[in-house]
N, C-alpha and C positions, 0 to 999 in steps of 0.2 A: 361763933354762933350767927345766925343770921339773923337780921333785924327788923322787926316791922313794924310798921304804923302800929296803933292801939284799934282804931278803925276799921271797919270792915270796909272793903271795898265796896260794898251795896246797904243801902238803908231799910231795907223790906226784906223779912226772908218768909217764902211762901212754905207752906207745910209740908213738910219733911217727907209723907206717904208720895205728892204730889211732883217733889225734887228726883224720888227716887221711879216713880215711874216714868217721869219726861226724860231721866236717864238712859234708861232701860228701851224705850222705844225709840230714842233718836240714835244709839248705839247702834239695836237691830233697823233701823232705816238707812243711816250711812253706811249698811252694807250692799246697798244696791244701786250703786254708782250715784252721776251726778243727781239723780231726780231725785231718789231716794234720799241722797246729805240734803238738797234742798226742801226736800217736804220735812226731815229732821228736825231744819233750824224754824220751819213754818211752825211745825206743831209744836215743841219747846216754847218758842215766845208766846205763842197761844193759848198754852196751858199759865206760862208763865203772866202773861195779861190777864187771864179770867181769875186770877189768885191777888191779883195787886190790889182789889179793890178801891179801885175807880181811882186809883193814884198813877196811873199809867205805870208802863214798862221804866222811865227810867229809874227813879228809885230802890225796883228789884234788881237793877243789872249794874247800875254805879253810884258811885256817892259825889265824885267829884265831877264838872262839865269838862271837855273836849276841846284843850285850847290847843291853837296852832302850835305852838313850844311842844304839845305831847303828842301833837302830829308828827311832824318831821324827828322829835327824836326817839317816837316809836320807830318808823321807817329805814333811821339809819340805825338804828339797834339790830333789828333783822339784815340790814346789809350786811356790818360786822360779823352776826352771828354766821351768818351765811360763809362768809370770807373763811374764819377759823374754822369751823366746826370739822372741815374734810383734814383736816390735819388728826382728828380726833379719829374719825373713821378709819383713814390709810393704816394707825399706829393699832387698831385694832384690829383689823383684818392682818397687820404683820403678824400680830399674835397668834390667832386662829391658824394662819396657815403653819406656825411653829408648832400649834400643838396638830397642826393635822386635823382640826375641825373642819368640816365641808359650811360655807355660809351663805347661798345665793343673794344677788341685790334683789332691793327691796322692788319688788313687783310694780309697782307705781313707777320707780326710776325705768326699772325696764319695759314699761309701755308708752311712757311720755318720748325715751330714746328712740321704739322701733316705731311709733303713730309717723302719719301725716293727713294731710287734707284736715277735712271736718274732724278727724277720729282726734287729732293733735288740737285742735281749737276745743272740745269737747275737754279735753286732757287737760290745758292750759288754764281756763273756766274754773272745774273743779279743783284743780293747785291750787290758785292764789285768788281766787275768791271765792267758791263754794267750803271749802276744807276749814281754811281759817274760820270762817262766823262758825261752822259747824262745830269746831272742834273748841275753839273756845267758849260757846256755848256748852258745852258737852261736862269738860276737863275741867276746867278752869272754872266757872260759873254752878256747874249741878256737883259734879265729883268731886273739886274740892271743896266746896260750899261742905257738901255732907261730911266730910272729913274733918272738918273744921272745929268743929265743937264738939263732934268724939273724941278728936287724938288731939289736939293745938296744931300752931302753924308751922310746925316744923315737920315733923309727922305725915302732915293731910300734904304737905310741898312732895316730899319723898316719894310717896304712896300713890297718889295720882298721877307725879310725873312717870314711875314705872307701869301705871295703866297705860296710859298716854303714851306710850314705848310701846309695850306689849300687842297693844291692838295697832298697830301700824304690821307686824308682823314679820321683821326682817331682823336677823340676827344682828346682820353684817352692822346695820345701820344703830343698832340699840344705843350703845352708851351716848352716840352723839344726842336722839330725842328724847333718851333721860333728860338730857343736861338742856335741850331744847323745852321739854317741860317744864323744869323747875325755873330755869330762867323767867317763861312766860308767866307762871305765876307769882314771881317777886317782881317783876312788872305790872302784874295786876293789883296786887296790894299796893303797890306804892304809887301808882300812878290814881286808882280808886276810879276807873271807868274801862269796862271790858272791853270800852273800842281801841286801847292799848295797845294790847296785846293782839287783838286780830289785825290789826295796822302790823305791827312787828312780826307777825307771823306770815302773814300775807308778803311783804317785802323779803325775810325770808326764805319762802317755798319761791316768790320770782328769782330771784337769785340763784338759789339750786337749782331753776330748770333752767336758767341760760347756761350755768358750767355745764350741763348735763348735756345740752345740745352741742356745747361750745368743742366739748370734748374729744367727738367722734371726728371733728372736724379738725382738729389741733394735729391727730395724729396720724390724717390722710397727708 
């Protein structure tokens, strides 16, 4: 069984209706591309700040300071994860082929491969910078945080990871995304700072994007 530190990754809990509202609005805004995702990040931070009672955002988002070691280990963890998880996806796709289940590739992956010029730049900024911030605030701090008191650490981890996978809308990548979501929760719990899973998520996305761009080149 997974073992978590007894302390929460944050020190201050905002009112639950605020958490639910910020989660819902952030999820809706994230559907409108990079601008919507950026607006969602701003809105969530603003709402959390308004209910932090003058203590600032740090206590409501994190328990531990962000050290250089946490920065480098988070980035490295994302790179390792991006190198290993394609094997999970390939195995899952092979099983889907055996079962004759049609599962298209993840839309964001196809958009990155087919994009060029400024469209590609926007896709990269969205995937590597905006998405990790938005999704960690939404799924780890808010969704997982809301479920933690209701269900306990392990059920909250499982449910929030499944929601994280489902929101990406890709059957092909679903198992890998569940694993990513679960590991980001574990990383957040152990490091006690929301910036740790953000960095891990960003490096994971960055390596994944590079691999997506390299595959067509290698095939040629």
